C-alpha positions in Angstrom: 0.0 0.0 0.0 1.4 3.4 -1.0 1.7 6.0 1.8 1.7 8.9 -0.6 -1.1 11.5 -0.3 -4.0 11.2 -2.8 -3.8 13.4 -5.9 -5.6 16.7 -5.5 -9.2 16.7 -6.7 -10.2 20.4 -6.9 -13.9 21.3 -7.0 -15.1 24.2 -9.1 -17.8 26.1 -7.3 -18.9 27.8 -10.6 -19.5 24.4 -12.1 -21.7 23.4 -9.2 -23.7 26.7 -9.4 -24.2 25.9 -13.1 -25.7 22.6 -12.0 -28.3 24.4 -10.0 -26.6 24.6 -6.6 -27.2 28.1 -5.2 -24.8 28.0 -2.2 -21.5 26.2 -2.2 -19.2 26.1 0.8 -15.9 24.1 0.8 -14.2 23.6 4.1 -10.6 22.5 4.6 -11.5 20.4 7.6 -14.6 19.8 9.8 -15.9 17.3 12.2 -19.0 16.7 10.1 -20.5 18.5 7.1 -23.9 17.9 8.7 -23.1 20.4 11.4 -22.5 23.3 9.0 -25.4 22.2 6.8 -27.8 22.5 9.8 -26.6 26.1 10.3 -27.2 26.9 6.7 -30.7 25.3 6.9 -31.5 27.5 9.9 -30.9 30.6 7.8 -34.3 31.5 6.2 -32.7 33.7 3.6 -30.0 31.3 2.5 -30.4 30.4 -1.1 -31.1 26.7 -1.7 -30.0 24.2 -2.7 -26.9 24.6 -0.5 -24.0 22.2 -0.3 -21.2 21.9 2.2 -18.1 19.9 1.1 -15.2 19.0 3.4 -11.7 18.3 2.1 -11.2 16.4 5.4 -14.0 15.2 7.7 -12.9 13.9 11.1 -16.1 12.7 12.7 -18.4 11.4 10.0 -21.2 9.2 11.3 -24.0 7.0 10.0 -27.3 5.8 11.4 -27.8 4.5 14.9 -24.5 5.8 16.2 -22.3 4.1 13.7 -19.1 5.8 12.7 -18.3 6.4 9.0 -14.8 5.6 7.7 -13.9 7.4 4.5 -10.8 7.0 2.3 -8.7 10.2 2.2 -9.5 12.6 -0.7 -13.0 11.2 -1.1 -16.3 13.1 -1.3 -17.8 14.2 2.0 -20.8 16.5 1.5 -24.1 17.6 2.9 -26.9 19.0 0.7 -29.7 21.2 2.1 -33.0 21.2 0.3 -36.6 22.3 1.0 -38.7 19.5 2.3 -41.0 17.8 -0.1 -41.1 15.0 -2.7 -43.0 12.1 -1.1 -43.2 10.9 2.5 -40.0 11.4 4.7 -39.3 7.7 5.1 -38.6 7.5 1.3 -36.1 10.3 1.2 -33.0 8.2 2.1 -34.2 5.6 -0.5 -34.6 8.3 -3.2 -31.1 9.6 -2.3 -29.7 6.1 -2.7 -31.3 5.7 -6.0 -30.1 9.0 -7.3 -26.6 8.3 -6.1 -26.5 4.7 -7.5 -27.8 5.9 -10.9 -25.2 8.7 -10.9 -22.4 6.3 -10.2 -23.6 3.9 -12.9 -23.8 6.7 -15.4 -20.3 8.0 -14.6 -18.7 4.6 -14.1 -20.8 1.9 -15.7 -18.3 -0.8 -14.7 -18.9 -0.1 -11.0 -22.4 -1.6 -11.1 -23.5 0.3 -8.0 -26.5 -1.0 -6.1 -28.7 0.2 -3.3 -28.8 -1.5 0.0 -31.8 -0.7 2.1 -32.2 1.8 3.7 -29.2 4.1 3.2 -26.2 2.6 1.5 -24.8 2.2 -1.9 -22.6 -0.9 -2.5 -20.7 -2.8 -5.1 -20.6 -6.6 -4.9 -21.7 -6.5 -1.3 -19.1 -3.9 -0.2 -20.1 -0.4 1.0 -19.1 2.3 -1.4 -21.3 5.2 -0.1 -23.3 6.0 3.0 -26.3 8.3 3.3 -27.7 10.2 6.3 -30.9 12.2 6.0 -32.2 14.6 8.7 -35.2 16.9 8.8 -33.9 20.1 10.3 -34.9 23.8 10.8 -38.1 25.1 9.1 -38.8 21.7 7.6 -35.7 21.7 5.5 -33.8 18.5 4.8 -30.1 17.7 5.0 -28.8 14.8 2.8 -25.4 13.8 4.0 -23.4 11.6 1.6 -20.0 10.1 1.9 -18.6 8.4 -1.3 -15.3 6.6 -1.5 -14.3 8.3 -4.7 -10.6 7.9 -4.0 -8.1 5.8 -2.0 -8.2 2.1 -1.2 -10.1 -0.1 1.2 -6.7 -1.5 2.3 -6.3 1.7 4.3 -9.5 1.1 6.3 -9.5 -0.1 9.9 -9.1 -3.9 10.1 -12.7 -4.4 10.9 -13.8 -2.7 7.7 -11.2 -3.8 5.1 -13.5 -6.5 3.7 -16.7 -4.5 4.1 -15.9 -1.3 2.2 -14.9 -0.5 -1.4 -13.4 2.5 -3.2 -13.7 3.6 -6.8 -10.0 3.0 -7.5 -10.4 -0.5 -6.1 -13.3 -1.1 -8.4 -12.4 0.6 -11.6 -8.8 1.5 -11.2 -9.2 5.3 -11.0 -10.7 8.0 -8.8 -14.0 9.6 -9.6 -13.8 13.5 -9.6 -15.9 14.8 -6.7 -17.2 17.8 -8.6 -18.3 15.7 -11.5 -20.2 13.4 -9.2 -22.0 16.3 -7.5 -22.8 18.1 -10.7 -24.7 15.0 -11.9 -26.1 13.7 -8.6 -27.7 16.9 -7.2 -30.0 17.6 -10.3 -30.9 13.9 -10.4 -31.9 13.8 -6.7 -33.9 17.0 -7.1 -35.6 15.6 -10.2 -36.5 12.3 -8.4 -37.9 14.1 -5.4 -40.0 16.3 -7.6 -41.3 13.2 -9.4 -42.2 11.6 -6.1 -44.3 14.6 -5.2 -46.7 13.8 -8.0 -46.1 10.1 -8.5 -45.0 8.1 -5.4 -44.8 4.9 -7.4 -41.8 6.4 -9.3 -39.5 5.4 -6.4 -40.5 1.7 -6.5 -40.0 1.6 -10.3 -36.5 3.0 -10.1 -35.4 1.3 -6.9 -36.2 -2.3 -7.8 -33.6 -2.6 -10.7 -30.9 -1.3 -8.4 -31.7 -3.4 -5.3 -28.6 -5.5 -4.6 -30.5 -7.6 -2.0 -33.3 -9.0 -4.2 -33.3 -12.7 -4.0 -30.8 -12.8 -1.2 -31.5 -14.1 2.3 -31.1 -11.2 4.8 -32.0 -10.4 8.4 -33.6 -7.3 9.7 -32.7 -6.2 13.3 -35.4 -4.3 15.2 -34.1 -3.8 18.7 -33.7 -7.3 20.2 -35.8 -8.8 17.4 -34.4 -10.5 14.4 -36.4 -11.3 11.3 -35.0 -13.4 8.5 -36.1 -14.0 4.9 -35.5 -13.7 1.2 -35.5 -10.0 0.0 -38.2 -9.2 -2.5 -37.2 -5.5 -2.8 -39.3 -2.7 -1.5 -43.0 -2.0 -1.4 -44.4 1.2 -2.9 -44.2 2.8 0.5 -40.5 2.2 0.6 -40.8 -0.6 3.2 -38.3 -3.5 2.8 -40.2 -6.7 1.9 -39.0 -10.1 3.1 -40.4 -13.5 2.2 -40.2 -15.1 5.7 -41.3 -18.5 7.1 -44.4 -16.7 8.3 -45.1 -15.2 4.9 -44.3 -11.8 3.4 -43.4 -9.1 5.9 -42.7 -5.4 5.4 -40.3 -3.3 7.5 -40.4 0.5 7.6 -37.4 0.7 9.9 -34.6 -1.5 11.2 -31.1 -2.3 10.3 -29.5 -5.1 8.1 -26.4 -5.0 10.3 -26.2 -7.0 13.4 -25.8 -4.5 16.3 -22.7 -6.5 17.4 -21.1 -5.7 14.0 -21.8 -2.0 13.9 -18.4 -0.2 13.6 -18.0 2.6 16.2 -14.5 3.6 15.4 -13.0 1.0 17.7 -10.6 -0.8 15.3 
């Protein structure tokens, strides 16, 4: 493994503005882009969409207290939008669809898939994580971390076989600016479509679902439900074919609580 620093990947704010992003902030370092994005969301006169990008993020996190490891030089960003576009439980799914579609468009060989409820993976390894929060004045923050650079070999030992990076998959980094310029309009377009046609999510999610046909377990507190994944329902609920028949899950985790990485090695 090389110890050299990743090649610079500059982001052009003007190009992001041309893609329809009204406010662009690029931070040299921050704990989490979500923190600054919440501040922007609380400003009623701040032009939206707004995006916060970190060159280095030191305290990224995921759902249910999980920590988020990210390869150096990769995309860490939070996007602020006005609320809307279908029911809130579907927003993280819509974000995953838009991100997976973007990755497939820019790097078809990657074959990015969605993993309910908030990951994008390639061949079972996590390439991107998503965190969605409803914040001030009903605005929504979409936090995304995508391993656009680096190598999984640099990850903590507990994650080496669970994560992936674009260079590992296709042999080269994916420019962060190019990804955002494609992803943000796609996400906004999908959310707008859901406002008038909620079934649009199901139609676009199903072909990207990397779990369909696989046996998975949903963890709900101390309960564990196992079955073959049938994709999602029109509501966004995960559907499993269990021994007791089809079951739908509107919440839960596909990761055993004992396997959640909390930055401890």
